[in-house]
PDB file with SEQRES, HELIX, SHEET and CRYST1 records, atoms N, CA, C and O in Angstrom:
SEQRES   1 A   88  THR ASN ALA GLY GLY ARG GLU VAL GLU ALA PHE GLY ILE          
SEQRES   2 A   88  ALA PHE ALA VAL ASN ASP ASN LEU SER ILE SER TYR ASN          
SEQRES   3 A   88  GLN HIS ASP MET THR TYR LYS LYS VAL GLY GLY ASN ALA          
SEQRES   4 A   88  ASP VAL THR GLN GLU SER THR GLY ILE ALA ILE ALA TYR          
SEQRES   5 A   88  THR MET GLY GLY ALA THR ILE ALA LEU GLN ASN ASN SER          
SEQRES   6 A   88  MET ASP ASN VAL THR GLY THR SER GLY THR ASN ASP GLU          
SEQRES   7 A   88  ILE THR GLU ILE SER LEU SER LEU ALA PHE                      
HELIX    1 AA1 VAL A   69  GLY A   71  5                                   3    
SHEET    1 AA1 5 ARG A   6  ALA A  16  0                                        
SHEET    2 AA1 5 LEU A  21  TYR A  32 -1                                        
SHEET    3 AA1 5 VAL A  41  MET A  54 -1                                        
SHEET    4 AA1 5 ALA A  57  ASP A  67 -1                                        
SHEET    5 AA1 5 ASN A  76  LEU A  86 -1                                        
CRYST1    1.000    1.000    1.000  90.00  90.00  90.00 P 1           1          
ATOM      1  N   THR A   1      61.918 -68.919   9.554  1.00  0.00           N  
ATOM      2  CA  THR A   1      61.514 -69.630   8.357  1.00  0.00           C  
ATOM      3  C   THR A   1      60.129 -69.182   7.924  1.00  0.00           C  
ATOM      4  O   THR A   1      59.439 -68.466   8.649  1.00  0.00           O  
ATOM      5  N   ASN A   2      59.743 -69.604   6.761  1.00  0.00           N  
ATOM      6  CA  ASN A   2      58.395 -69.277   6.282  1.00  0.00           C  
ATOM      7  C   ASN A   2      57.585 -70.554   6.102  1.00  0.00           C  
ATOM      8  O   ASN A   2      56.785 -70.651   5.172  1.00  0.00           O  
ATOM      9  N   ALA A   3      57.778 -71.516   6.964  1.00  0.00           N  
ATOM     10  CA  ALA A   3      57.115 -72.818   6.850  1.00  0.00           C  
ATOM     11  C   ALA A   3      55.612 -72.714   7.001  1.00  0.00           C  
ATOM     12  O   ALA A   3      54.896 -73.649   6.644  1.00  0.00           O  
ATOM     13  N   GLY A   4      55.104 -71.581   7.529  1.00  0.00           N  
ATOM     14  CA  GLY A   4      53.674 -71.409   7.708  1.00  0.00           C  
ATOM     15  C   GLY A   4      52.956 -70.968   6.456  1.00  0.00           C  
ATOM     16  O   GLY A   4      51.731 -70.850   6.481  1.00  0.00           O  
ATOM     17  N   GLY A   5      53.653 -70.717   5.357  1.00  0.00           N  
ATOM     18  CA  GLY A   5      53.036 -70.299   4.107  1.00  0.00           C  
ATOM     19  C   GLY A   5      53.148 -68.801   3.900  1.00  0.00           C  
ATOM     20  O   GLY A   5      53.762 -68.079   4.685  1.00  0.00           O  
ATOM     21  N   ARG A   6      52.529 -68.361   2.806  1.00  0.00           N  
ATOM     22  CA  ARG A   6      52.583 -66.955   2.422  1.00  0.00           C  
ATOM     23  C   ARG A   6      51.207 -66.492   1.957  1.00  0.00           C  
ATOM     24  O   ARG A   6      50.416 -67.268   1.420  1.00  0.00           O  
ATOM     25  N   GLU A   7      50.946 -65.222   2.175  1.00  0.00           N  
ATOM     26  CA  GLU A   7      49.704 -64.603   1.713  1.00  0.00           C  
ATOM     27  C   GLU A   7      50.092 -63.359   0.933  1.00  0.00           C  
ATOM     28  O   GLU A   7      50.902 -62.565   1.410  1.00  0.00           O  
ATOM     29  N   VAL A   8      49.531 -63.170  -0.260  1.00  0.00           N  
ATOM     30  CA  VAL A   8      49.916 -62.076  -1.140  1.00  0.00           C  
ATOM     31  C   VAL A   8      48.719 -61.198  -1.469  1.00  0.00           C  
ATOM     32  O   VAL A   8      47.625 -61.686  -1.751  1.00  0.00           O  
ATOM     33  N   GLU A   9      48.950 -59.898  -1.426  1.00  0.00           N  
ATOM     34  CA  GLU A   9      47.994 -58.897  -1.899  1.00  0.00           C  
ATOM     35  C   GLU A   9      48.753 -57.957  -2.824  1.00  0.00           C  
ATOM     36  O   GLU A   9      49.833 -57.482  -2.472  1.00  0.00           O  
ATOM     37  N   ALA A  10      48.200 -57.683  -4.008  1.00  0.00           N  
ATOM     38  CA  ALA A  10      48.899 -56.831  -4.963  1.00  0.00           C  
ATOM     39  C   ALA A  10      47.895 -56.055  -5.802  1.00  0.00           C  
ATOM     40  O   ALA A  10      46.781 -56.513  -6.057  1.00  0.00           O  
ATOM     41  N   PHE A  11      48.323 -54.863  -6.226  1.00  0.00           N  
ATOM     42  CA  PHE A  11      47.540 -54.098  -7.181  1.00  0.00           C  
ATOM     43  C   PHE A  11      48.480 -53.170  -7.939  1.00  0.00           C  
ATOM     44  O   PHE A  11      49.588 -52.874  -7.492  1.00  0.00           O  
ATOM     45  N   GLY A  12      48.017 -52.730  -9.074  1.00  0.00           N  
ATOM     46  CA  GLY A  12      48.775 -51.791  -9.877  1.00  0.00           C  
ATOM     47  C   GLY A  12      47.840 -50.933 -10.693  1.00  0.00           C  
ATOM     48  O   GLY A  12      46.727 -51.342 -11.019  1.00  0.00           O  
ATOM     49  N   ILE A  13      48.298 -49.739 -11.021  1.00  0.00           N  
ATOM     50  CA  ILE A  13      47.511 -48.842 -11.854  1.00  0.00           C  
ATOM     51  C   ILE A  13      48.465 -48.159 -12.824  1.00  0.00           C  
ATOM     52  O   ILE A  13      49.559 -47.741 -12.444  1.00  0.00           O  
ATOM     53  N   ALA A  14      48.046 -48.050 -14.063  1.00  0.00           N  
ATOM     54  CA  ALA A  14      48.845 -47.360 -15.080  1.00  0.00           C  
ATOM     55  C   ALA A  14      47.941 -46.374 -15.795  1.00  0.00           C  
ATOM     56  O   ALA A  14      46.758 -46.645 -16.002  1.00  0.00           O  
ATOM     57  N   PHE A  15      48.497 -45.230 -16.174  1.00  0.00           N  
ATOM     58  CA  PHE A  15      47.703 -44.176 -16.798  1.00  0.00           C  
ATOM     59  C   PHE A  15      48.521 -43.546 -17.923  1.00  0.00           C  
ATOM     60  O   PHE A  15      49.643 -43.084 -17.713  1.00  0.00           O  
ATOM     61  N   ALA A  16      47.937 -43.538 -19.119  1.00  0.00           N  
ATOM     62  CA  ALA A  16      48.548 -42.841 -20.243  1.00  0.00           C  
ATOM     63  C   ALA A  16      48.023 -41.413 -20.231  1.00  0.00           C  
ATOM     64  O   ALA A  16      46.871 -41.173 -20.592  1.00  0.00           O  
ATOM     65  N   VAL A  17      48.850 -40.470 -19.822  1.00  0.00           N  
ATOM     66  CA  VAL A  17      48.459 -39.076 -19.722  1.00  0.00           C  
ATOM     67  C   VAL A  17      48.130 -38.519 -21.111  1.00  0.00           C  
ATOM     68  O   VAL A  17      47.147 -37.801 -21.297  1.00  0.00           O  
ATOM     69  N   ASN A  18      48.967 -38.867 -22.063  1.00  0.00           N  
ATOM     70  CA  ASN A  18      48.741 -38.534 -23.470  1.00  0.00           C  
ATOM     71  C   ASN A  18      49.543 -39.525 -24.317  1.00  0.00           C  
ATOM     72  O   ASN A  18      50.026 -40.529 -23.794  1.00  0.00           O  
ATOM     73  N   ASP A  19      49.687 -39.258 -25.596  1.00  0.00           N  
ATOM     74  CA  ASP A  19      50.422 -40.197 -26.468  1.00  0.00           C  
ATOM     75  C   ASP A  19      51.887 -40.337 -26.088  1.00  0.00           C  
ATOM     76  O   ASP A  19      52.519 -41.332 -26.443  1.00  0.00           O  
ATOM     77  N   ASN A  20      52.437 -39.366 -25.377  1.00  0.00           N  
ATOM     78  CA  ASN A  20      53.862 -39.357 -25.071  1.00  0.00           C  
ATOM     79  C   ASN A  20      54.221 -39.710 -23.632  1.00  0.00           C  
ATOM     80  O   ASN A  20      55.340 -40.155 -23.378  1.00  0.00           O  
ATOM     81  N   LEU A  21      53.305 -39.527 -22.685  1.00  0.00           N  
ATOM     82  CA  LEU A  21      53.614 -39.645 -21.271  1.00  0.00           C  
ATOM     83  C   LEU A  21      52.755 -40.699 -20.591  1.00  0.00           C  
ATOM     84  O   LEU A  21      51.534 -40.705 -20.741  1.00  0.00           O  
ATOM     85  N   SER A  22      53.398 -41.592 -19.841  1.00  0.00           N  
ATOM     86  CA  SER A  22      52.645 -42.586 -19.075  1.00  0.00           C  
ATOM     87  C   SER A  22      53.262 -42.715 -17.688  1.00  0.00           C  
ATOM     88  O   SER A  22      54.466 -42.528 -17.511  1.00  0.00           O  
ATOM     89  N   ILE A  23      52.418 -43.038 -16.702  1.00  0.00           N  
ATOM     90  CA  ILE A  23      52.865 -43.234 -15.339  1.00  0.00           C  
ATOM     91  C   ILE A  23      52.210 -44.486 -14.765  1.00  0.00           C  
ATOM     92  O   ILE A  23      51.126 -44.883 -15.194  1.00  0.00           O  
ATOM     93  N   SER A  24      52.871 -45.097 -13.799  1.00  0.00           N  
ATOM     94  CA  SER A  24      52.289 -46.286 -13.163  1.00  0.00           C  
ATOM     95  C   SER A  24      52.732 -46.369 -11.712  1.00  0.00           C  
ATOM     96  O   SER A  24      53.770 -45.841 -11.315  1.00  0.00           O  
ATOM     97  N   TYR A  25      51.888 -47.063 -10.931  1.00  0.00           N  
ATOM     98  CA  TYR A  25      52.160 -47.299  -9.509  1.00  0.00           C  
ATOM     99  C   TYR A  25      51.759 -48.733  -9.193  1.00  0.00           C  
ATOM    100  O   TYR A  25      50.700 -49.193  -9.622  1.00  0.00           O  
ATOM    101  N   ASN A  26      52.592 -49.433  -8.453  1.00  0.00           N  
ATOM    102  CA  ASN A  26      52.317 -50.817  -8.080  1.00  0.00           C  
ATOM    103  C   ASN A  26      52.616 -51.044  -6.602  1.00  0.00           C  
ATOM    104  O   ASN A  26      53.565 -50.482  -6.055  1.00  0.00           O  
ATOM    105  N   GLN A  27      51.807 -51.863  -5.973  1.00  0.00           N  
ATOM    106  CA  GLN A  27      51.971 -52.216  -4.558  1.00  0.00           C  
ATOM    107  C   GLN A  27      51.856 -53.738  -4.443  1.00  0.00           C  
ATOM    108  O   GLN A  27      50.941 -54.339  -5.006  1.00  0.00           O  
ATOM    109  N   HIS A  28      52.780 -54.353  -3.718  1.00  0.00           N  
ATOM    110  CA  HIS A  28      52.801 -55.795  -3.563  1.00  0.00           C  
ATOM    111  C   HIS A  28      53.182 -56.108  -2.117  1.00  0.00           C  
ATOM    112  O   HIS A  28      54.284 -55.778  -1.678  1.00  0.00           O  
ATOM    113  N   ASP A  29      52.288 -56.734  -1.391  1.00  0.00           N  
ATOM    114  CA  ASP A  29      52.544 -57.131   0.001  1.00  0.00           C  
ATOM    115  C   ASP A  29      52.511 -58.657   0.114  1.00  0.00           C  
ATOM    116  O   ASP A  29      51.540 -59.297  -0.288  1.00  0.00           O  
ATOM    117  N   MET A  30      53.569 -59.224   0.659  1.00  0.00           N  
ATOM    118  CA  MET A  30      53.619 -60.663   0.884  1.00  0.00           C  
ATOM    119  C   MET A  30      53.836 -60.908   2.374  1.00  0.00           C  
ATOM    120  O   MET A  30      54.865 -60.524   2.930  1.00  0.00           O  
ATOM    121  N   THR A  31      52.861 -61.549   3.013  1.00  0.00           N  
ATOM    122  CA  THR A  31      52.969 -61.849   4.432  1.00  0.00           C  
ATOM    123  C   THR A  31      53.523 -63.256   4.589  1.00  0.00           C  
ATOM    124  O   THR A  31      52.964 -64.227   4.079  1.00  0.00           O  
ATOM    125  N   TYR A  32      54.632 -63.340   5.306  1.00  0.00           N  
ATOM    126  CA  TYR A  32      55.250 -64.629   5.609  1.00  0.00           C  
ATOM    127  C   TYR A  32      54.626 -65.112   6.920  1.00  0.00           C  
ATOM    128  O   TYR A  32      54.808 -64.503   7.975  1.00  0.00           O  
ATOM    129  N   LYS A  33      53.897 -66.206   6.828  1.00  0.00           N  
ATOM    130  CA  LYS A  33      53.245 -66.791   8.004  1.00  0.00           C  
ATOM    131  C   LYS A  33      54.270 -67.578   8.791  1.00  0.00           C  
ATOM    132  O   LYS A  33      54.746 -68.617   8.335  1.00  0.00           O  
ATOM    133  N   LYS A  34      54.607 -67.098   9.950  1.00  0.00           N  
ATOM    134  CA  LYS A  34      55.620 -67.748  10.796  1.00  0.00           C  
ATOM    135  C   LYS A  34      54.974 -68.818  11.659  1.00  0.00           C  
ATOM    136  O   LYS A  34      53.772 -68.777  11.923  1.00  0.00           O  
ATOM    137  N   VAL A  35      55.769 -69.760  12.088  1.00  0.00           N  
ATOM    138  CA  VAL A  35      55.289 -70.842  12.953  1.00  0.00           C  
ATOM    139  C   VAL A  35      56.024 -70.778  14.291  1.00  0.00           C  
ATOM    140  O   VAL A  35      57.005 -70.048  14.438  1.00  0.00           O  
ATOM    141  N   GLY A  36      55.551 -71.531  15.238  1.00  0.00           N  
ATOM    142  CA  GLY A  36      56.227 -71.623  16.525  1.00  0.00           C  
ATOM    143  C   GLY A  36      56.071 -70.391  17.384  1.00  0.00           C  
ATOM    144  O   GLY A  36      56.951 -70.090  18.191  1.00  0.00           O  
ATOM    145  N   GLY A  37      54.959 -69.660  17.232  1.00  0.00           N  
ATOM    146  CA  GLY A  37      54.725 -68.492  18.066  1.00  0.00           C  
ATOM    147  C   GLY A  37      55.379 -67.221  17.599  1.00  0.00           C  
ATOM    148  O   GLY A  37      55.213 -66.178  18.231  1.00  0.00           O  
ATOM    149  N   ASN A  38      56.126 -67.274  16.500  1.00  0.00           N  
ATOM    150  CA  ASN A  38      56.762 -66.075  15.959  1.00  0.00           C  
ATOM    151  C   ASN A  38      55.732 -65.221  15.201  1.00  0.00           C  
ATOM    152  O   ASN A  38      54.832 -65.762  14.558  1.00  0.00           O  
ATOM    153  N   ALA A  39      55.862 -63.913  15.275  1.00  0.00           N  
ATOM    154  CA  ALA A  39      54.938 -62.998  14.613  1.00  0.00           C  
ATOM    155  C   ALA A  39      55.119 -63.043  13.088  1.00  0.00           C  
ATOM    156  O   ALA A  39      56.240 -63.133  12.589  1.00  0.00           O  
ATOM    157  N   ASP A  40      53.991 -62.979  12.356  1.00  0.00           N  
ATOM    158  CA  ASP A  40      54.054 -62.889  10.905  1.00  0.00           C  
ATOM    159  C   ASP A  40      54.784 -61.610  10.501  1.00  0.00           C  
ATOM    160  O   ASP A  40      54.735 -60.611  11.217  1.00  0.00           O  
ATOM    161  N   VAL A  41      55.461 -61.644   9.355  1.00  0.00           N  
ATOM    162  CA  VAL A  41      56.174 -60.475   8.840  1.00  0.00           C  
ATOM    163  C   VAL A  41      55.711 -60.218   7.412  1.00  0.00           C  
ATOM    164  O   VAL A  41      55.642 -61.137   6.596  1.00  0.00           O  
ATOM    165  N   THR A  42      55.390 -58.947   7.119  1.00  0.00           N  
ATOM    166  CA  THR A  42      54.919 -58.590   5.778  1.00  0.00           C  
ATOM    167  C   THR A  42      56.014 -57.854   5.023  1.00  0.00           C  
ATOM    168  O   THR A  42      56.523 -56.829   5.477  1.00  0.00           O  
ATOM    169  N   GLN A  43      56.361 -58.388   3.880  1.00  0.00           N  
ATOM    170  CA  GLN A  43      57.294 -57.740   2.960  1.00  0.00           C  
ATOM    171  C   GLN A  43      56.445 -56.770   2.131  1.00  0.00           C  
ATOM    172  O   GLN A  43      55.500 -57.188   1.462  1.00  0.00           O  
ATOM    173  N   GLU A  44      56.777 -55.491   2.174  1.00  0.00           N  
ATOM    174  CA  GLU A  44      56.017 -54.471   1.461  1.00  0.00           C  
ATOM    175  C   GLU A  44      56.848 -53.913   0.311  1.00  0.00           C  
ATOM    176  O   GLU A  44      57.937 -53.379   0.522  1.00  0.00           O  
ATOM    177  N   SER A  45      56.325 -54.041  -0.905  1.00  0.00           N  
ATOM    178  CA  SER A  45      57.037 -53.572  -2.090  1.00  0.00           C  
ATOM    179  C   SER A  45      56.190 -52.525  -2.802  1.00  0.00           C  
ATOM    180  O   SER A  45      54.985 -52.706  -2.975  1.00  0.00           O  
ATOM    181  N   THR A  46      56.823 -51.431  -3.212  1.00  0.00           N  
ATOM    182  CA  THR A  46      56.135 -50.412  -3.995  1.00  0.00           C  
ATOM    183  C   THR A  46      57.017 -50.014  -5.165  1.00  0.00           C  
ATOM    184  O   THR A  46      58.245 -50.062  -5.080  1.00  0.00           O  
ATOM    185  N   GLY A  47      56.384 -49.625  -6.248  1.00  0.00           N  
ATOM    186  CA  GLY A  47      57.116 -49.183  -7.416  1.00  0.00           C  
ATOM    187  C   GLY A  47      56.359 -48.088  -8.125  1.00  0.00           C  
ATOM    188  O   GLY A  47      55.130 -48.114  -8.187  1.00  0.00           O  
ATOM    189  N   ILE A  48      57.085 -47.124  -8.661  1.00  0.00           N  
ATOM    190  CA  ILE A  48      56.498 -46.055  -9.447  1.00  0.00           C  
ATOM    191  C   ILE A  48      57.366 -45.876 -10.679  1.00  0.00           C  
ATOM    192  O   ILE A  48      58.590 -45.986 -10.618  1.00  0.00           O  
ATOM    193  N   ALA A  49      56.711 -45.596 -11.801  1.00  0.00           N  
ATOM    194  CA  ALA A  49      57.450 -45.425 -13.055  1.00  0.00           C  
ATOM    195  C   ALA A  49      56.799 -44.324 -13.877  1.00  0.00           C  
ATOM    196  O   ALA A  49      55.588 -44.108 -13.820  1.00  0.00           O  
ATOM    197  N   ILE A  50      57.627 -43.643 -14.633  1.00  0.00           N  
ATOM    198  CA  ILE A  50      57.162 -42.616 -15.549  1.00  0.00           C  
ATOM    199  C   ILE A  50      57.999 -42.709 -16.822  1.00  0.00           C  
ATOM    200  O   ILE A  50      59.214 -42.900 -16.762  1.00  0.00           O  
ATOM    201  N   ALA A  51      57.349 -42.575 -17.959  1.00  0.00           N  
ATOM    202  CA  ALA A  51      58.059 -42.659 -19.235  1.00  0.00           C  
ATOM    203  C   ALA A  51      57.543 -41.576 -20.182  1.00  0.00           C  
ATOM    204  O   ALA A  51      56.343 -41.313 -20.254  1.00  0.00           O  
ATOM    205  N   TYR A  52      58.472 -40.957 -20.905  1.00  0.00           N  
ATOM    206  CA  TYR A  52      58.124 -39.938 -21.877  1.00  0.00           C  
ATOM    207  C   TYR A  52      58.773 -40.297 -23.197  1.00  0.00           C  
ATOM    208  O   TYR A  52      59.972 -40.565 -23.260  1.00  0.00           O  
ATOM    209  N   THR A  53      57.972 -40.300 -24.251  1.00  0.00           N  
ATOM    210  CA  THR A  53      58.449 -40.647 -25.594  1.00  0.00           C  
ATOM    211  C   THR A  53      58.276 -39.448 -26.514  1.00  0.00           C  
ATOM    212  O   THR A  53      57.235 -38.792 -26.516  1.00  0.00           O  
ATOM    213  N   MET A  54      59.328 -39.171 -27.305  1.00  0.00           N  
ATOM    214  CA  MET A  54      59.272 -38.097 -28.268  1.00  0.00           C  
ATOM    215  C   MET A  54      60.007 -38.585 -29.524  1.00  0.00           C  
ATOM    216  O   MET A  54      61.229 -38.730 -29.516  1.00  0.00           O  
ATOM    217  N   GLY A  55      59.266 -38.831 -30.580  1.00  0.00           N  
ATOM    218  CA  GLY A  55      59.852 -39.375 -31.801  1.00  0.00           C  
ATOM    219  C   GLY A  55      60.446 -40.752 -31.503  1.00  0.00           C  
ATOM    220  O   GLY A  55      59.745 -41.644 -31.025  1.00  0.00           O  
ATOM    221  N   GLY A  56      61.724 -40.921 -31.785  1.00  0.00           N  
ATOM    222  CA  GLY A  56      62.396 -42.202 -31.557  1.00  0.00           C  
ATOM    223  C   GLY A  56      63.125 -42.290 -30.226  1.00  0.00           C  
ATOM    224  O   GLY A  56      63.907 -43.213 -30.001  1.00  0.00           O  
ATOM    225  N   ALA A  57      62.868 -41.321 -29.336  1.00  0.00           N  
ATOM    226  CA  ALA A  57      63.555 -41.313 -28.047  1.00  0.00           C  
ATOM    227  C   ALA A  57      62.564 -41.516 -26.908  1.00  0.00           C  
ATOM    228  O   ALA A  57      61.476 -40.939 -26.903  1.00  0.00           O  
ATOM    229  N   THR A  58      62.953 -42.335 -25.955  1.00  0.00           N  
ATOM    230  CA  THR A  58      62.159 -42.546 -24.749  1.00  0.00           C  
ATOM    231  C   THR A  58      63.060 -42.388 -23.526  1.00  0.00           C  
ATOM    232  O   THR A  58      64.133 -42.985 -23.446  1.00  0.00           O  
ATOM    233  N   ILE A  59      62.610 -41.588 -22.594  1.00  0.00           N  
ATOM    234  CA  ILE A  59      63.323 -41.486 -21.316  1.00  0.00           C  
ATOM    235  C   ILE A  59      62.367 -42.031 -20.251  1.00  0.00           C  
ATOM    236  O   ILE A  59      61.182 -41.698 -20.231  1.00  0.00           O  
ATOM    237  N   ALA A  60      62.905 -42.869 -19.373  1.00  0.00           N  
ATOM    238  CA  ALA A  60      62.067 -43.514 -18.365  1.00  0.00           C  
ATOM    239  C   ALA A  60      62.762 -43.444 -17.003  1.00  0.00           C  
ATOM    240  O   ALA A  60      63.988 -43.489 -16.906  1.00  0.00           O  
ATOM    241  N   LEU A  61      61.953 -43.334 -15.975  1.00  0.00           N  
ATOM    242  CA  LEU A  61      62.423 -43.304 -14.602  1.00  0.00           C  
ATOM    243  C   LEU A  61      61.568 -44.265 -13.796  1.00  0.00           C  
ATOM    244  O   LEU A  61      60.341 -44.243 -13.888  1.00  0.00           O  
ATOM    245  N   GLN A  62      62.214 -45.099 -13.015  1.00  0.00           N  
ATOM    246  CA  GLN A  62      61.462 -45.996 -12.136  1.00  0.00           C  
ATOM    247  C   GLN A  62      62.156 -46.081 -10.784  1.00  0.00           C  
ATOM    248  O   GLN A  62      63.381 -46.015 -10.684  1.00  0.00           O  
ATOM    249  N   ASN A  63      61.343 -46.230  -9.755  1.00  0.00           N  
ATOM    250  CA  ASN A  63      61.850 -46.376  -8.399  1.00  0.00           C  
ATOM    251  C   ASN A  63      61.079 -47.515  -7.734  1.00  0.00           C  
ATOM    252  O   ASN A  63      59.848 -47.527  -7.728  1.00  0.00           O  
ATOM    253  N   ASN A  64      61.804 -48.450  -7.187  1.00  0.00           N  
ATOM    254  CA  ASN A  64      61.213 -49.589  -6.487  1.00  0.00           C  
ATOM    255  C   ASN A  64      61.833 -49.704  -5.095  1.00  0.00           C  
ATOM    256  O   ASN A  64      63.049 -49.596  -4.935  1.00  0.00           O  
ATOM    257  N   SER A  65      60.982 -49.926  -4.092  1.00  0.00           N  
ATOM    258  CA  SER A  65      61.488 -50.093  -2.744  1.00  0.00           C  
ATOM    259  C   SER A  65      60.804 -51.277  -2.090  1.00  0.00           C  
ATOM    260  O   SER A  65      59.679 -51.641  -2.434  1.00  0.00           O  
ATOM    261  N   MET A  66      61.514 -51.872  -1.131  1.00  0.00           N  
ATOM    262  CA  MET A  66      61.007 -53.056  -0.445  1.00  0.00           C  
ATOM    263  C   MET A  66      61.411 -52.988   1.007  1.00  0.00           C  
ATOM    264  O   MET A  66      62.573 -52.736   1.325  1.00  0.00           O  
ATOM    265  N   ASP A  67      60.449 -53.215   1.895  1.00  0.00           N  
ATOM    266  CA  ASP A  67      60.699 -53.287   3.340  1.00  0.00           C  
ATOM    267  C   ASP A  67      60.484 -54.715   3.801  1.00  0.00           C  
ATOM    268  O   ASP A  67      59.629 -55.421   3.267  1.00  0.00           O  
ATOM    269  N   ASN A  68      61.248 -55.142   4.781  1.00  0.00           N  
ATOM    270  CA  ASN A  68      61.188 -56.495   5.336  1.00  0.00           C  
ATOM    271  C   ASN A  68      61.431 -57.547   4.257  1.00  0.00           C  
ATOM    272  O   ASN A  68      60.631 -58.465   4.073  1.00  0.00           O  
ATOM    273  N   VAL A  69      62.532 -57.397   3.558  1.00  0.00           N  
ATOM    274  CA  VAL A  69      62.895 -58.267   2.438  1.00  0.00           C  
ATOM    275  C   VAL A  69      62.899 -59.731   2.879  1.00  0.00           C  
ATOM    276  O   VAL A  69      63.474 -60.077   3.911  1.00  0.00           O  
ATOM    277  N   THR A  70      62.259 -60.575   2.094  1.00  0.00           N  
ATOM    278  CA  THR A  70      62.097 -62.017   2.328  1.00  0.00           C  
ATOM    279  C   THR A  70      61.575 -62.360   3.722  1.00  0.00           C  
ATOM    280  O   THR A  70      61.889 -63.413   4.278  1.00  0.00           O  
ATOM    281  N   GLY A  71      60.763 -61.437   4.279  1.00  0.00           N  
ATOM    282  CA  GLY A  71      60.150 -61.700   5.570  1.00  0.00           C  
ATOM    283  C   GLY A  71      61.066 -61.474   6.752  1.00  0.00           C  
ATOM    284  O   GLY A  71      60.776 -61.940   7.854  1.00  0.00           O  
ATOM    285  N   THR A  72      62.178 -60.762   6.546  1.00  0.00           N  
ATOM    286  CA  THR A  72      63.114 -60.464   7.621  1.00  0.00           C  
ATOM    287  C   THR A  72      62.906 -59.024   8.069  1.00  0.00           C  
ATOM    288  O   THR A  72      63.186 -58.090   7.317  1.00  0.00           O  
ATOM    289  N   SER A  73      62.421 -58.844   9.281  1.00  0.00           N  
ATOM    290  CA  SER A  73      62.147 -57.504   9.803  1.00  0.00           C  
ATOM    291  C   SER A  73      63.388 -56.630   9.775  1.00  0.00           C  
ATOM    292  O   SER A  73      64.483 -57.079  10.112  1.00  0.00           O  
ATOM    293  N   GLY A  74      63.209 -55.366   9.367  1.00  0.00           N  
ATOM    294  CA  GLY A  74      64.291 -54.401   9.402  1.00  0.00           C  
ATOM    295  C   GLY A  74      65.219 -54.416   8.198  1.00  0.00           C  
ATOM    296  O   GLY A  74      66.156 -53.620   8.138  1.00  0.00           O  
ATOM    297  N   THR A  75      64.981 -55.304   7.236  1.00  0.00           N  
ATOM    298  CA  THR A  75      65.810 -55.306   6.036  1.00  0.00           C  
ATOM    299  C   THR A  75      65.077 -54.556   4.932  1.00  0.00           C  
ATOM    300  O   THR A  75      63.915 -54.838   4.644  1.00  0.00           O  
ATOM    301  N   ASN A  76      65.763 -53.602   4.321  1.00  0.00           N  
ATOM    302  CA  ASN A  76      65.155 -52.761   3.295  1.00  0.00           C  
ATOM    303  C   ASN A  76      66.042 -52.716   2.068  1.00  0.00           C  
ATOM    304  O   ASN A  76      67.256 -52.901   2.148  1.00  0.00           O  
ATOM    305  N   ASP A  77      65.403 -52.463   0.920  1.00  0.00           N  
ATOM    306  CA  ASP A  77      66.132 -52.377  -0.337  1.00  0.00           C  
ATOM    307  C   ASP A  77      65.431 -51.351  -1.211  1.00  0.00           C  
ATOM    308  O   ASP A  77      64.205 -51.248  -1.185  1.00  0.00           O  
ATOM    309  N   GLU A  78      66.197 -50.593  -1.985  1.00  0.00           N  
ATOM    310  CA  GLU A  78      65.620 -49.612  -2.894  1.00  0.00           C  
ATOM    311  C   GLU A  78      66.495 -49.482  -4.118  1.00  0.00           C  
ATOM    312  O   GLU A  78      67.721 -49.533  -4.027  1.00  0.00           O  
ATOM    313  N   ILE A  79      65.855 -49.312  -5.279  1.00  0.00           N  
ATOM    314  CA  ILE A  79      66.597 -49.130  -6.516  1.00  0.00           C  
ATOM    315  C   ILE A  79      65.885 -48.070  -7.359  1.00  0.00           C  
ATOM    316  O   ILE A  79      64.658 -48.045  -7.456  1.00  0.00           O  
ATOM    317  N   THR A  80      66.690 -47.201  -7.961  1.00  0.00           N  
ATOM    318  CA  THR A  80      66.165 -46.192  -8.887  1.00  0.00           C  
ATOM    319  C   THR A  80      66.920 -46.350 -10.198  1.00  0.00           C  
ATOM    320  O   THR A  80      68.142 -46.498 -10.219  1.00  0.00           O  
ATOM    321  N   GLU A  81      66.165 -46.317 -11.290  1.00  0.00           N  
ATOM    322  CA  GLU A  81      66.779 -46.493 -12.605  1.00  0.00           C  
ATOM    323  C   GLU A  81      66.272 -45.402 -13.544  1.00  0.00           C  
ATOM    324  O   GLU A  81      65.079 -45.104 -13.588  1.00  0.00           O  
ATOM    325  N   ILE A  82      67.211 -44.810 -14.300  1.00  0.00           N  
ATOM    326  CA  ILE A  82      66.871 -43.872 -15.352  1.00  0.00           C  
ATOM    327  C   ILE A  82      67.426 -44.456 -16.632  1.00  0.00           C  
ATOM    328  O   ILE A  82      68.582 -44.876 -16.690  1.00  0.00           O  
ATOM    329  N   SER A  83      66.584 -44.480 -17.665  1.00  0.00           N  
ATOM    330  CA  SER A  83      67.051 -45.049 -18.933  1.00  0.00           C  
ATOM    331  C   SER A  83      66.666 -44.143 -20.111  1.00  0.00           C  
ATOM    332  O   SER A  83      65.663 -43.430 -20.079  1.00  0.00           O  
ATOM    333  N   LEU A  84      67.485 -44.201 -21.124  1.00  0.00           N  
ATOM    334  CA  LEU A  84      67.242 -43.484 -22.366  1.00  0.00           C  
ATOM    335  C   LEU A  84      67.339 -44.478 -23.491  1.00  0.00           C  
ATOM    336  O   LEU A  84      68.367 -45.136 -23.649  1.00  0.00           O  
ATOM    337  N   SER A  85      66.279 -44.602 -24.287  1.00  0.00           N  
ATOM    338  CA  SER A  85      66.273 -45.512 -25.425  1.00  0.00           C  
ATOM    339  C   SER A  85      66.143 -44.672 -26.696  1.00  0.00           C  
ATOM    340  O   SER A  85      65.336 -43.745 -26.770  1.00  0.00           O  
ATOM    341  N   LEU A  86      66.960 -45.022 -27.694  1.00  0.00           N  
ATOM    342  CA  LEU A  86      66.919 -44.320 -28.978  1.00  0.00           C  
ATOM    343  C   LEU A  86      66.677 -45.301 -30.093  1.00  0.00           C  
ATOM    344  O   LEU A  86      67.315 -46.352 -30.151  1.00  0.00           O  
ATOM    345  N   ALA A  87      65.752 -44.967 -30.992  1.00  0.00           N  
ATOM    346  CA  ALA A  87      65.472 -45.814 -32.145  1.00  0.00           C  
ATOM    347  C   ALA A  87      65.809 -45.011 -33.419  1.00  0.00           C  
ATOM    348  O   ALA A  87      65.370 -43.875 -33.600  1.00  0.00           O  
ATOM    349  N   PHE A  88      66.590 -45.637 -34.271  1.00  0.00           N  
ATOM    350  CA  PHE A  88      66.993 -44.969 -35.513  1.00  0.00           C  
ATOM    351  C   PHE A  88      66.397 -45.636 -36.701  1.00  0.00           C  
ATOM    352  O   PHE A  88      66.629 -45.207 -37.831  1.00  0.00           O  
TER     353      PHE A  88                                                      
END                                                                             
């Protein structure tokens, strides 16, 4: 359980390379404070994204991963998404 509370540390950085290209990186750590002599567990989340726009079209790529999901050691999750947006 996480009855001992939670502690969060997070940061993110985004950079517009030019008018068309932007990139970002985010880190989020949540420590689940365990009780009853159990060791604390830190859920570590990272994400990276890149987007390129040309006229009315935008293509974007993002990848997010998480270790120790919901404070459970050894559970991992990852998702990658590619999207194309068109404006007419």
